N, C-alpha and C positions, 0 to 999 in steps of 0.2 A: 503090565501090558505086554503082550507078545510082540516081539520084533519081527517085522516083515522080512522074509528071506527071498532074495532075488535068485531064481533058478532058471529062467528062460532067457537065453541070450538074445533071441530074436526080438524081444519087446524093448530092449534097451535103446534109449535115444543117444544121439551123438554126445550130448553133454554128460549123460550118465556114464558112457564108456570112458570119456576123458577123466571124469572124477574117479572112477575105479582104478584106471591106469595110474593116475598121479598118487592115489593113496597107496597103491602097491609098490610104488617106487620108493616111498619113504620121505621123511620130512626134508632132508637136505636137497634132494633132487626136485621135489615139489616146490620148494622155496625158489630155486633157480628158474623153474618154469613160470611161476607167478611173476617174477621180475620182468618177463617179456610180454606180459599181458596188460591190457588197459583195465581201468576200474570196472567197466561193465562186464568184461569177460571174467575177472576175478570174482565179482559178485555172483554171476551165474553159476560158475563152477562151485564156489563155496556153498551156495544155497543147495545145490544138488548133493554135495558131499554130506551136508548136515541131515538130509532126508533120505539118504541112500539105504539105511538099514543094513542087514547082513547079506553078504554076497557069496553065493555058492562058489567053492574052489574051482569047479569045472568052468564057470563063466570067466573067472580070472585067467585060467589057462587058455581058453579059446581066444580071449581078447589079446593076450600076448602073442599067440600064434598068428592071428590075423595081422597084428601090427608088424611082426617079423616078416611075414610074407610080402606085405606092401613095401617094406623098407629094403628087402633083399634085392629088389630090382632097381636099377638106375632110372627106369621109366616111371617109377612111382612118384617121383618128384617133378612137378610141372612149374617151371619158373616163368615169370611174366615180367614185363617192363615195370609194373607197379611194385612187385615184391622186390625186384632188384634195386629199384630206386630207394625203397624204404630201408633195405639193408645197408646201402651205401651211406644213407643219411645218418646212420648211427655211428659211423666211423670217420666221415669226411665232412668238410665244410660245404655249405650250400653251393657256392660258386663252383667248386671242384665237381660236385655231384652233377650239377647242371651241364658242365662241360663234357663229362663222361657220358651222360645219358643222351646228349645231342649227337655224340659220335656214334653211339649204339643205334639210335633211332634213324640216323642218316643212312643213305644207301651204302650197301656193303662194299668193303674195299680197304686195303691197308693204307694206301696213299690217297692224297686228294684227287689225283688224276684217275686212279682206279674207281674212286667213288663217283666222279663225274661221268665215267663210262656207264654207270648204272642208273643215271638220271635220264628220264625220258627226254627226247629231243625238244618237244614243245615247251616243257618246263625250263630247260636249260636255255633255249633260244629266247624265251620271254625275259629271263633275267639278264642275259648277256647283252641284249640290244639296248639296255639302259646304261651300259658301261662304255668307256672310251674304246674306240676301234682298236687301238694298240693293245689294250688289255685283252680284248676278245681274240685278237690274233695270237697272243701268247697262249691263251687257254686252248684254242683250237689246234695249235701246233703240238700240244702235249697229249691230246686224247686220240683215240683210235680214228684213223682217217675216215672210215665209213660213217662213224658216229658224227664226226666233225662236218662231213658233207650234208648229213641229214639236218643238222642244226642250222647250217648256212641256208639251206633251202627253206627254212621256216622264218627267216629274217626278212625284213623289207629289202627289196632288191638293191637300192642305192647304198644302204648300210652294209649289206653283204659284200658288194663290190669293193667298197672302201676297205673292209676287213681283209679281203683277199689281196688287195694291193699292199697292205701292211705286211701280210704274211710273205709275199714275194720279195719284199725288200728287207725282211727281218734278218738280222745277223744273230750270232750266238747270244742267247739270253743269259745275263749274269745271274749268279746265285741270289744276289740281293733282290733283283727284280722278281725272280720266281718266288722268293719268300714273301714279298709284298703282295703278289697276286694270290698266293695261297692264303695269306691272312685275310685278304678281302673276301675270298670265296668262303672261308670258314666262318667269318663273323657276319657277313651280309647275306650269304646264300644258304650254306649248309645248316647253320643254326636255325634259320627261319624255316627251312624245309623240314627239319626235324620237329620243330614246334608245331607246325601246321599239319605235318604228316599228310601232305597232298596225295590224293588218290583220285582215281576216276570216280566221279560223283555217283555213278550207278553202283560201283562196288561199295561205296560208303552207305548208300541207301539199302543195299542188300543186307549188310551187316545190321543196320537198324531194324529192318523187317525181321531178321533172324531172332532178334531179342524180344520181339513182341509176343504176347499170347495169341493163340490162334484166332480168337474172335476179332481182336483189334487188327491183326495182320490181314484177315479176309476183308474187313471193312475198308481199310485203307487201300488194299490192292484193287478192290472193285472200283473205288473212286478214281484211282490212278489209271485203271484200264479205260475208263470213260474219258478222262481228261487227256491222257498221253499214253495211248496203247503201245507205242513202240518202246517207250521207257519202261512201262510195266512189264513187257515181255523180256527186256534185257535184264531187269532186276530179278525177275523170277528165275531166269537161267543162271544167274550168279548166286542165288540163295543156296545155302547148304543146310539141309534139314536132317532130323534124326533118321528119317527113312533112307536118306542117302548113304548111311553107314553100310548098307548092303553092298556097296561098291568097294569096300575095304577087304583085302585078302586075309586069309586066316592068320598069318603072322602078324599083320597089322592089328587085327581084332584082339589077339592075345596081348599085344603091347598096350592097347587101349584099356583092356580089362585091368591090367596091372597098375595103370596110371590113374584110374578113376577111383573116386571116393566110394568105398564099399556100401555106404548108406544110400547114395544117390543112384547107383546103377540099378538095383532092383526096382526102385521107384520109377525110374525112366522106362525100364523094360515092361513094367506092369501095364503101361499105356501104349506099348509099342505093337507093331504088326507082328503076326506069327512068324513071318520069315526073318524078322530082325531078332526075335527071341531065340529062334532055332540057331541063327548064326552065332549068337553069343554063347548059348548053352553048349553047342557043338565044339566050341573052342575053349571049354573049361574041362577040368577033370570031372569024372562022374560024381565024385563026392562034392566038389565045389558047386556044380550045377544043381545037385540035389538040395544043398543047403540054401542056395539062392532061391530056388523054387519054393522052398518052405518059408523063407523070409517073405516072399511076395504074397503067399497065401495068408500068412499071419497078419499082414497089413490090413486086410479087410478093405472096405471101401476107402478110396483116397480122392482128394480133391483134384480136379482136372488141372487147376493152376499149379499145384505142387508137382504134378507129373510133367507138365510142360517146362517148368523151371529146371527140373532134373534133366530133362532131355536137352535143353539149351546148354546146361553145364557139360554134358557128355560131348555134345557137338563142339564146344569150345576147346575141350581137352584134345579132341581129335585134330582140330585145326592147329593147336599149339604143337602137337607131335609131328604133324605134317610139315610145319614150318621149320622144325628142327631136323627134318629128314628121317624121322624114326618110323613113319608109316606113309603109305601112299594112298591117296583117295582118288580112285579112277572115276571117270565120268561115264555116262551112258553112250557117249559118242563112239561110233565104230572106230574112228581113228585113234582113240585112246585105249582101245582094248589091248590086253597083253596076249602074246602068243608064246606058248611053252612047248 
């Protein structure tokens, strides 16, 4: 029986590429990789390996070149809260991991007082008005005066006046008292804030809508427009879609291309508008653009659901990169336009 020979790189699936890559690495490296996979992943890769057949040397070479290109840029790795937590769980105890992740998820800042400066006034006021006035006085005396003033303004008047009275009479706060207050804030406020990840409800709903397929999104948005038109308008303005990638500058698009899975990008672009395709192709080398166009043509008809999932993936990578300051997503507002 003739053995099938793999000669077309464009037809390979992700699992097939992984199988070829691991076979080329040799038994020792492959064993170490399998140790980091779950049973389902091992079963899938093993099954593909067993049915792979003969692979043309040119395919192996291109696979390694693509892998090297992705890994040569620091932007090719996208870390997330979940991946970081999984990594920590392999080397630290659960309590320690939870403590570290709460700090990471909490508002940015090295000290507790810097962190409080990044908590919105309404959230901080809501928590503090449940504490003793003396504790509140200590907290407000340690944060930025403008921030403290805004927090006071959101508290019940009688309570705010009592807090101000304590602040006026307050003498130097001992180290022990400060440590007690910090401990209270960390255990009762920051940890809860990190777990609940409080955000504006419209921002939360915008993220939920971003993850829906188009048909579901349109159905729910129409219903919301009828029930609460103001909320629907605000959610729509906060949503970031694949078409909004047009607002990323060339440097940002190049960063995004390096960071994206090379399988998902052509699938996402296949269903994208012409101006989005042109934006991506114009920020690739002529050879890379030619290969991607060939890959897109070789796909043939693709399911709308698969395209939408790929586009959501690209958008999420862009958001992650923006959060890390590696690219900037401008808006259509005139006030946000850049002048060169």
